[in-house]
C-alpha positions as CSV (number, residue, x, y, z in Angstrom):
1,X,-24.1,-8.3,-0.6
2,X,-21.2,-10.7,-1.0
3,X,-21.0,-10.2,-4.6
4,X,-20.9,-6.4,-4.2
5,X,-18.2,-6.6,-1.7
6,X,-16.1,-8.9,-3.8
7,X,-16.4,-7.0,-7.0
8,X,-13.9,-4.2,-6.3
9,X,-11.2,-6.8,-5.4
10,X,-11.1,-8.1,-8.9
11,X,-10.5,-4.8,-10.6
12,X,-7.0,-4.1,-11.6
13,X,-5.9,-0.8,-10.2
14,X,-2.6,0.9,-11.2
15,X,-2.9,4.4,-10.1
16,X,0.7,5.0,-9.5
17,X,2.0,4.2,-13.0
18,X,-1.0,5.8,-14.7
19,X,-0.4,9.1,-12.9
20,X,3.3,9.1,-13.6
21,X,2.8,8.4,-17.3
22,X,0.2,11.2,-17.5
23,X,2.7,13.5,-15.7
24,X,5.4,12.6,-18.1
25,X,3.1,13.2,-21.1
26,X,2.2,16.6,-19.8
27,X,5.8,17.7,-19.1
28,X,6.8,16.5,-22.6
29,X,3.9,18.4,-24.2
30,X,4.8,21.7,-22.2
31,X,8.4,21.2,-23.2
32,X,7.4,20.8,-26.9
33,X,5.2,23.8,-26.7
34,X,8.0,25.9,-25.2
35,X,10.4,24.7,-27.8
36,X,8.3,24.8,-31.0
37,X,5.6,27.5,-30.4
38,X,5.6,31.2,-29.8
39,X,5.1,30.4,-26.1
40,X,8.8,31.0,-25.4
41,X,8.5,34.5,-27.0
42,X,5.7,35.4,-24.7
43,X,6.8,33.7,-21.5
44,X,10.2,35.4,-21.3
45,X,12.4,35.4,-18.3
46,X,11.9,39.1,-18.0
47,X,8.1,38.9,-18.1
48,X,8.0,36.0,-15.6
49,X,10.3,37.9,-13.3
50,X,8.1,41.0,-13.6
51,X,5.0,39.0,-12.7
52,X,6.8,37.4,-9.7
53,X,8.0,40.8,-8.4
54,X,4.5,42.3,-8.8
55,X,3.0,39.4,-6.6
56,X,5.8,39.6,-4.1
57,X,5.4,43.3,-3.6
58,X,1.6,43.2,-3.2
59,X,0.2,44.1,0.1
60,X,-0.8,41.0,2.2
61,X,0.8,38.9,-0.6
62,X,1.0,35.7,1.6
63,X,-2.7,36.0,2.4
64,X,-3.6,36.4,-1.3
65,X,-1.4,33.5,-2.1
66,X,-3.3,31.3,0.4
67,X,-6.7,32.5,-1.0
68,X,-5.4,31.7,-4.5
69,X,-4.8,28.1,-3.5
70,X,-8.4,27.8,-2.0
71,X,-10.1,29.3,-5.0
72,X,-8.2,27.4,-7.6
73,X,-8.6,24.1,-5.8
74,X,-12.3,24.3,-6.5
75,X,-11.6,25.3,-10.2
76,X,-9.4,22.1,-10.6
77,X,-6.5,24.4,-11.6
78,X,-3.1,22.5,-11.7
79,X,-1.8,23.0,-8.3
80,X,1.9,22.3,-9.2
81,X,1.8,25.3,-11.6
82,X,0.7,27.5,-8.8
83,X,3.3,26.2,-6.5
84,X,6.1,26.7,-9.1
85,X,5.0,30.4,-9.5
86,X,4.9,30.8,-5.7
87,X,8.4,29.5,-5.5
88,X,9.6,31.8,-8.2
89,X,7.9,34.8,-6.6
90,X,8.9,34.3,-2.9
91,X,12.0,32.0,-3.1
92,X,12.2,28.4,-2.1
93,X,11.7,28.7,1.7
94,X,8.8,31.2,1.8
95,X,7.4,29.7,-1.4
96,X,7.3,26.2,0.1
97,X,5.8,27.6,3.4
98,X,3.1,29.6,1.6
99,X,2.3,26.6,-0.7
100,X,1.9,24.2,2.2
101,X,-0.2,26.7,4.1
102,X,-2.5,27.3,1.1
103,X,-2.9,23.6,0.5
104,X,-3.8,22.9,4.1
105,X,-6.3,25.7,4.2
106,X,-7.9,24.5,0.9
107,X,-8.0,21.0,2.2
108,X,-9.7,22.0,5.5
109,X,-12.2,23.9,3.5
110,X,-13.0,20.8,1.5
111,X,-13.4,18.8,4.6
112,X,-15.9,21.1,6.2
113,X,-17.8,21.5,2.9
114,X,-18.0,17.7,2.8
115,X,-19.6,17.6,6.2
116,X,-22.4,19.7,4.9
117,X,-22.9,18.0,1.5
118,X,-25.3,15.1,1.1
119,X,-23.4,11.8,1.0
120,X,-25.3,10.8,-2.3
121,X,-23.8,14.0,-4.0
122,X,-20.2,13.0,-3.0
123,X,-20.9,9.3,-4.1
124,X,-21.9,10.7,-7.6
125,X,-18.6,12.6,-7.7
126,X,-16.4,9.6,-6.7
127,X,-18.5,6.7,-8.1
128,X,-17.5,3.3,-6.8
129,X,-14.4,4.8,-5.4
130,X,-16.5,6.2,-2.5
131,X,-17.5,2.7,-1.4
132,X,-13.9,1.4,-1.7
133,X,-12.2,4.2,0.1
134,X,-14.9,5.2,2.6
135,X,-14.6,2.2,4.9
136,X,-10.8,2.6,4.9
137,X,-11.2,6.3,5.9
138,X,-13.0,5.1,9.0
139,X,-10.7,2.2,9.8
140,X,-7.4,3.6,8.7
141,X,-8.1,7.3,8.6
142,X,-4.7,8.8,8.8
143,X,-3.0,6.2,6.7
144,X,-5.7,6.2,4.0
145,X,-5.6,10.0,3.7
146,X,-1.8,10.0,3.5
147,X,-2.0,7.4,0.7
148,X,-4.6,9.1,-1.5
149,X,-2.7,12.3,-1.2
150,X,0.4,10.7,-2.6
151,X,-1.5,8.7,-5.2
152,X,-4.9,10.5,-5.8
153,X,-8.0,8.4,-6.4
154,X,-10.1,11.4,-7.2
155,X,-9.7,15.2,-7.5
156,X,-8.1,16.9,-4.6
157,X,-11.3,18.6,-3.3
158,X,-13.4,15.5,-3.8
159,X,-11.2,13.5,-1.6
160,X,-11.6,16.1,1.1
161,X,-15.4,16.0,0.6
162,X,-15.4,12.3,1.1
163,X,-13.4,12.5,4.3
164,X,-15.7,15.2,5.7
165,X,-18.7,13.1,4.7
166,X,-17.4,10.1,6.5
167,X,-16.8,12.3,9.7
168,X,-13.1,11.4,9.7
169,X,-11.3,13.0,12.7
170,X,-10.0,16.4,11.6
171,X,-6.7,15.7,13.1
172,X,-6.1,12.4,11.2
173,X,-7.3,14.2,8.0
174,X,-5.0,17.2,8.5
175,X,-1.9,15.2,9.4
176,X,-2.5,12.7,6.5
177,X,-2.9,15.5,4.1
178,X,0.2,17.3,5.2
179,X,2.5,14.3,5.1
180,X,0.9,13.1,1.9
181,X,1.2,16.4,0.1
182,X,4.8,17.0,1.4
183,X,6.8,14.9,-1.2
184,X,5.1,16.5,-4.2
185,X,5.3,20.0,-2.8
186,X,9.1,19.6,-1.9
187,X,9.7,18.2,-5.4
188,X,7.9,21.1,-7.0
189,X,9.8,23.6,-4.8
190,X,13.1,22.2,-6.0
191,X,11.9,22.4,-9.6
192,X,10.7,26.0,-9.0
193,X,14.2,26.8,-7.6
194,X,16.0,25.4,-10.6
195,X,13.5,27.3,-12.9
196,X,14.2,30.5,-11.0
197,X,18.0,30.0,-11.5
198,X,17.5,29.1,-15.1
199,X,15.6,32.3,-15.7
200,X,18.7,34.2,-14.5
201,X,21.3,31.9,-16.1
202,X,20.3,28.7,-17.9
203,X,23.8,27.3,-17.3
204,X,23.1,27.2,-13.5
205,X,20.4,24.5,-13.7
206,X,21.4,21.3,-12.0
207,X,20.1,18.3,-13.9
208,X,21.4,15.8,-11.3
209,X,19.3,17.4,-8.7
210,X,16.2,17.3,-11.0
211,X,16.9,13.7,-11.9
212,X,17.2,12.7,-8.3
213,X,14.1,14.4,-7.3
214,X,12.1,12.7,-10.2
215,X,13.5,9.2,-9.2
216,X,12.7,9.8,-5.5
217,X,9.1,11.0,-6.2
218,X,8.6,7.9,-8.5
219,X,9.8,5.5,-5.8
220,X,7.6,7.1,-3.2
221,X,4.5,7.1,-5.5
222,X,5.0,3.5,-6.6
223,X,5.5,2.2,-3.0
224,X,2.5,4.1,-1.7
225,X,0.4,3.1,-4.7
226,X,1.1,-0.6,-4.1
227,X,0.2,-0.2,-0.5
228,X,-3.0,1.5,-1.4
229,X,-4.0,-1.2,-3.8
230,X,-3.5,-3.8,-1.1
231,X,-5.6,-1.7,1.3
232,X,-8.4,-1.4,-1.2
233,X,-8.4,-5.1,-1.9
234,X,-8.4,-6.2,1.7
235,X,-11.7,-7.2,3.2
236,X,-13.6,-4.3,4.8
């Protein structure tokens, strides 16, 4: 029992830098694809604008947007891409609002599904992370949810499944999710706003704003990642 408890402490965990490097590689790959492949000829400003207008003018567009967040969360679709398009379609204020609403509804669905799923099934999805995070969810529910939303330790729905399986208080889970997702959604909203401006006039894009957002997001991610490492290494 003692050996099992001590084993996770010895594992080096660097979730923050790993996620940031992966994000940088993805951004670089998308930029290269846009620059050196026919993607730029297909995803023109006019075409993206037409798609955005179509979505914006749909009946019950906000409801469909929230449903899209819920459905795509189970399919592991990249959530930032959906947020970017939501901001382009509805503008920064409504886009941010609909994105956060969609994320929260999706997260709550994961939580209640987790209450119904067998714990062994969730443990298979998370592996040993279930044991490392599970006790912290009970002891530091709100703070742990906040941390793993900023620096994910598992796919977004799986974290919700784990919180539901551990019978975490829904208020702690909801508040931790909201505050933990807030920095990323704010950053994506600002990126989306700059993309929207660039589609109309590329000279209007503000690289200082984008650079500041990236630096702020890196700082938050690193600080929260370090705290999460200490929390996981602490005795249960």
